[in-house]
N, C-alpha and C positions, 0 to 999 in steps of 0.2 A: 495534476491529477494524482489521486491516491489509489493504489491497488490494495485491495483487502484480500489477502491470501489465506484461504482455509487449508488446513493440513489434517491428516489422520495418522493413526498408528497403522501397523501392518496387519491387524486382525481383519478378516473379511477378504473378499475378492477385489481386484483392482477397480472394476467398474463401479462397484458399490462405494468404495472409498473415494473415488473421484467425485461421484454424485454427492456423497455426504460432505466432503470438504467444500464443495460449491455451495451447498445449502447452508453450511456454517458461515461462509463468507457473506452470502446474501442476507442472512439474518442480521449480521453486524451492520452491513450496509443499510438495511431497512431501518434499523435502530437510529443510526446517525441522521438519516434523511427525515424520519418522522419525528423524532424526539428533539433533535438539535437544529433542524432546518437547513442542513447542508445540502446544496444542490446535488441531485442524483447524478448529474453529468460529471461531477467532480470525483465520484467514487466508482471504481470498477471492481466487481467481485470476481475472484478467480479461484477455481478449485485445483489444488496441487496434489491431492491424494497423498500417496506415500512417497512422492518423488524427492522430498527434501526434509528428511527427519532431523529433528534437533539432536536427538540421541542416536547417532548412527550405529553405535555399538549394540544397542538394543532397540530394534525397530518396533517392538511392542510396548515400549515405555510410554507411560501416560503423558509425558511432556511433549510427545510428538503430536498429540491432539491439541491443536491451537489455531489461533488466527493471528496473522502478522500484518502490519501495514508497511507498504513500500511507496515512498513518494517519488513521483516522476516530475521533473521540472526542467525548464529550459532557461538559460541565462541569456537575456536579450543583449545584443550589442549596444553599447552606449555610444551616443554621438560624440565625436571628438570635441574636446573643450576648446573654446575660442579665447579663453582667458589666458593672459600671459603670466607666467610665474612671477610672483613678487608685485604684481600690479593689483590695485584694489579699484573697484568701481567708484566713480566720482559720485558723491552724495549731495551735490549742489549746494 
């Protein structure tokens, strides 16, 4: 699953920025679903608002207005190997 995280700068009120960041993330999600055929269930849009600025020294900086991707994955446990080290399968 890929989380598409929308962010904003600090201009405006918190509720507006949270909604704006979610709309930003949803627009990117829609693009990948419609234009590239990625299953919508694989993409989760998230609005972060002003909670994670790229430029913390200047919360109003334009680089804080962005969308980022964060992949979530799980590594499956592999079944133990039954092969013995140094042995090769017989090829008859």
